[in-house]
C-alpha positions in Angstrom: 199.2 153.8 38.5 202.1 153.3 40.7 203.8 153.8 37.6 202.5 157.4 36.9 204.4 159.9 39.3 207.1 157.0 40.8 208.6 156.7 37.7 208.7 160.6 37.0 209.8 161.0 40.7 212.6 158.1 40.2 214.1 159.3 36.4 213.7 163.1 38.0 211.4 164.6 35.1 208.7 165.3 37.5 211.1 168.3 38.0 210.5 169.2 34.3 206.8 169.1 34.8 206.5 171.2 38.0 208.9 173.9 36.4 206.2 174.0 33.4 203.3 176.7 33.7 201.1 174.4 34.5 199.6 173.6 38.1 200.1 170.5 40.2 196.6 169.7 40.9 196.3 169.7 36.9 199.4 167.4 36.1 198.0 164.9 38.7 193.9 165.4 37.7 196.1 164.6 33.9 197.8 161.4 35.1 194.8 159.9 37.3 192.2 159.9 34.9 195.2 158.8 32.0 195.4 155.8 34.4 192.0 155.4 34.8 191.2 155.5 30.9 193.3 153.4 30.2 191.8 151.0 33.0 188.1 151.5 31.3 189.9 150.2 28.2 191.4 147.2 30.0 188.1 146.4 31.7 185.7 147.6 29.0 186.5 145.9 26.1 186.1 142.7 27.4 183.0 143.6 28.9 181.5 144.9 25.9 182.6 141.4 23.8 180.7 139.5 26.3 177.9 142.2 26.1 177.7 141.7 22.2 178.5 137.7 22.3 175.7 136.9 25.0 172.6 137.5 22.6 174.3 135.7 20.1 174.5 132.7 22.1 170.7 132.9 23.8 169.7 133.9 20.4 168.0 136.8 22.0 169.0 139.5 19.5 168.9 143.2 19.5 166.2 142.9 22.6 168.9 140.8 24.9 171.5 143.5 23.4 169.1 146.4 24.8 168.3 144.4 28.1 172.0 143.8 28.9 173.0 146.8 28.2 172.1 147.9 32.2 174.2 145.3 33.1 177.0 146.7 31.2 176.9 149.8 32.5 176.2 148.4 36.1 179.6 146.5 35.7 181.9 148.8 34.4 180.8 151.3 36.6 181.4 149.7 39.4 185.0 148.5 38.7 185.8 151.9 37.7 184.7 153.1 41.0 186.9 150.4 42.9 189.7 150.8 40.5 189.6 154.3 40.9 190.4 153.8 44.9 192.7 151.1 44.1 194.2 153.9 41.7 194.4 156.4 44.3 195.6 154.4 47.0 198.4 153.3 44.8 199.3 156.8 43.2 199.4 157.6 47.4 202.1 155.1 47.7 204.0 155.8 44.8 204.8 159.6 46.5 206.0 158.1 49.5 207.9 154.9 47.4 209.1 156.7 45.0 210.9 153.2 43.0 208.1 151.8 40.9 208.5 148.2 41.8 208.4 148.9 45.2 205.6 150.9 45.4 203.5 148.3 43.5 204.8 145.6 45.6 203.5 147.7 49.0 199.8 148.7 47.3 199.9 145.2 46.2 200.5 144.3 50.0 198.3 146.6 51.7 195.6 145.6 49.0 196.2 141.8 49.9 196.1 142.6 54.1 192.8 144.2 53.6 191.4 141.7 51.5 192.8 138.5 52.6 193.9 139.2 56.4 190.9 141.2 57.9 188.1 138.5 57.2 191.0 136.1 59.9 190.2 138.3 62.2 188.5 136.9 65.0 187.3 140.2 67.2 185.1 141.4 64.1 181.8 140.4 63.6 181.1 140.1 60.3 184.6 140.9 59.0 184.7 139.9 55.3 181.8 142.9 54.9 185.1 145.3 55.2 187.3 143.4 52.3 186.9 145.1 48.5 185.3 142.4 47.2 182.8 142.1 49.5 181.6 145.7 48.9 181.9 145.1 44.9 179.1 142.6 45.3 177.3 145.0 47.8 177.3 147.9 44.8 176.8 145.3 41.7 173.6 143.9 44.0 172.1 146.8 42.9 171.0 145.8 39.8 171.5 142.3 39.1 168.4 139.8 39.2 169.5 137.1 37.3 172.2 136.3 39.8 172.0 135.7 43.3 173.6 138.2 45.5 171.6 138.4 48.4 174.4 137.5 50.9 175.9 140.9 50.0 174.4 142.8 52.8 174.6 146.7 52.7 174.2 150.0 51.2 175.1 150.3 47.8 175.2 154.6 48.3 177.4 154.3 51.5 179.9 152.0 49.8 180.1 154.3 46.6 179.9 157.3 48.5 183.1 155.6 51.3 185.0 154.7 47.9 184.4 158.2 46.1 185.5 159.9 49.1 188.4 157.3 50.2 189.5 158.3 46.4 189.3 162.2 46.8 191.3 161.9 50.6 193.8 159.7 48.6 194.1 162.2 45.8 194.4 165.7 47.9 197.0 163.5 49.6 199.4 162.7 46.8 198.4 166.7 46.5 200.2 167.5 49.9 202.9 166.0 50.1 204.1 166.5 46.0 203.6 169.6 47.5 205.6 168.9 50.4 208.4 167.0 48.8 211.5 168.1 48.0 213.4 167.1 44.4 216.4 166.7 44.2 218.5 168.2 41.0 
C-alpha cells in the first residue's frame, strides 16, 4: 500500500487528483479501501480454497463447510484488521518518504524492528506480547477451539480496539501531512 500515494507524489500526478473537485479525504479513503480490497482478495482466495478443500479431505460434506465458516470469517477478519493497520502505516510512511521503493523499505524496516527486536529487549516483562504476531494470536484465540492457542494471553477486544484506533490515527495523520504538504510543479 506504500505505492498508492508515493507513486502519485513521485510522478507528480497527486496535483491532478487534488485539482479535481474531490475532497482529499475521499481520495485517501478510496485509495485505502482499494488497497485493502486487493489484500482481501489476495488473502481471501487461499483461505476460501482451504475452507472448501477441508470437507473433501475429512469427508464431512456440507456440514463441514458450515462448521468451518466461522473459522474462515474469523481468520479473514483478523487478517484484514492487521493488514489495515499495516496498510495505514505504509501509507503514512509513503507521504513522508515519497519514493515508493524507499517507503516500502522503510515500512518493512519498522515492522521488522517491532516484530523481531522488541522481544529481545530485556527490560520489558513478556516483551513478545508486544509483537504483532502475538496480538494476532490473541485475536484468533477468540474462536479457534481445535487449535491450542491458550499461550496467547490477552484481551482480544483491547487488541482489536488498539489496531482499529491505530489505523484511524495513521490515516488522519496521512491526511494532515498531505494537507500541509506542498507539491512542486
